[in-house]
N, C-alpha and C positions, 0 to 999 in steps of 0.2 A: 336827451339820452344821458344816462349816468354811467360813467366809466370808473370802475374801481381800480385803484392803484395797487399794483402788486408789491409785496414787501421788498423784493430784491431791488426794485427801481428806487425806492427811497434810500436804501443802504448805499447803492452805487452813486446816487446823487450826492452823498456825503463824502465820497471817497477822496475827491480832489481837495476839499477844505481840510479833511482829516490828515492827508499827506502833508499839506502845507504846515499845519499845526505841529505835526511830528517833526518835520524838518526844522522848524523854528526852535523847537525844544531840544533836539539832539544835534543840530548843526548840519546833519546830512541824513540820508535814508539808509541807515545801518540795517542789517538783517533784523536786529532786535526792534528797531522802530517800525519796520514793515509788519513784523509779527504782532506788535502791539496794536497797530491800526486794524489788522485783520481780526484780532480778538474783539476790539471795541465795536467794530461794525458787523461782526459775525459774518465775515466774508472769507472765502477760501484764500489762504496765504498766496497762492499762485495768481489770483486776480489782483491782489494788492501789489505784488512784485511786478506784474505785467504793467500796471499803470505807472508805478514808481520808476521803473527802468526805461519806459518808453519816452517819457517827457523829459526834455533837457533841463527844465527848471528844477527838477529834483536831483540833488547831488548824489553821486554814486560813491563818493569817498569824502573823507573829512576835508574841510576847506578852512582858509584863514578867517580871521576876525572880520576882514573887509574883502568882499568878493567884487572884483572889477570885471564887469562883463562888457566887452567892447564889441560893437557890431562890426562884422566883416562881410556883410552881404554886398552885392554889386554897387548899390548907390553909395554906401559908406566907403567902400574901397575906392571908388572914383573920386570921393571927397577927401581921401587921405588916411583912412583908418589903418591901412597896412603900415604906413610910416609910424603912426601913433602906437600900434601894437609892438613894433620893433623897438621904439623908444621905451615903452613900458617894460618890455622884456629886458632890455639893457639896464634900465634904472634899478629894477628889482632883482636882477640876476636869475630870472626864471623864464621858462617857456610857457606858452598857453597850457592851461590845465595843470599848472604846478602852483605850489604855495611856497612863500618865502620861508627860510629856515626858522625865523622867529615867529612864524604863524600869524603874522599881521595881515598879509595880503595874498589873495589867490587871483590869478589872471585867467580869464576865460574869453576865448574868441567865440562870440555868439553868431549864429547864422543870420538872425534878423531880430531886431527889437521894435520894428514898426515905426521907424523915424526917418523914412526916406526923404521927407520934405525938409528935414533939419539935420541932415547928415554932416559929418559923422557924429555918432551918439554912443553913449555908454550908460550903464546902470551900475552904481556902486551900492551894494547891499540892496536897498529898495529906493534909492534916490536916482532920479533920471537926469541926465545931462545931454545937451545937444549943441550943435554948431561948434564942436570942439576944434581947438587949434593946438599946436605944439606948446604954446605958452599957457593956454587955459587949462589943459589937462593936468599939468603938474600943480598949478595953483589950486585946482579943485581937490586933488589928492592930498594936499597939505592939511586939509580939514579932517583927514581920517587917521592921522598919526597918533 
């Protein structure tokens, strides 16, 4: 049996990669970035906006040069991520979902990053870190200054 692929299926299959590319280029999913993706894929702007605003990995506002995403799901909390989040907030003088005044760091409390076996864990930009401790987290972040 031969099944023909409909044109909209191919365009929608490109939506997530296109959104990632736009975010990488613009730093966040600005209205202009979403319109650009919609034009490039010939999709309704509402479809693109729906995807971009639904998924947490797409930023809804400008972020710092380095985005620290600390997992705060149950396993990470039980392994100390709440203390780590508090320490990071104190160190940088920002709350979760804020950016330092110099634009260097944004702090994000993530629901889950899929590292339950090696909790607590974080992602900085695209770099993954696990088995975090109070000592190791600041040592890791020194590499991003």
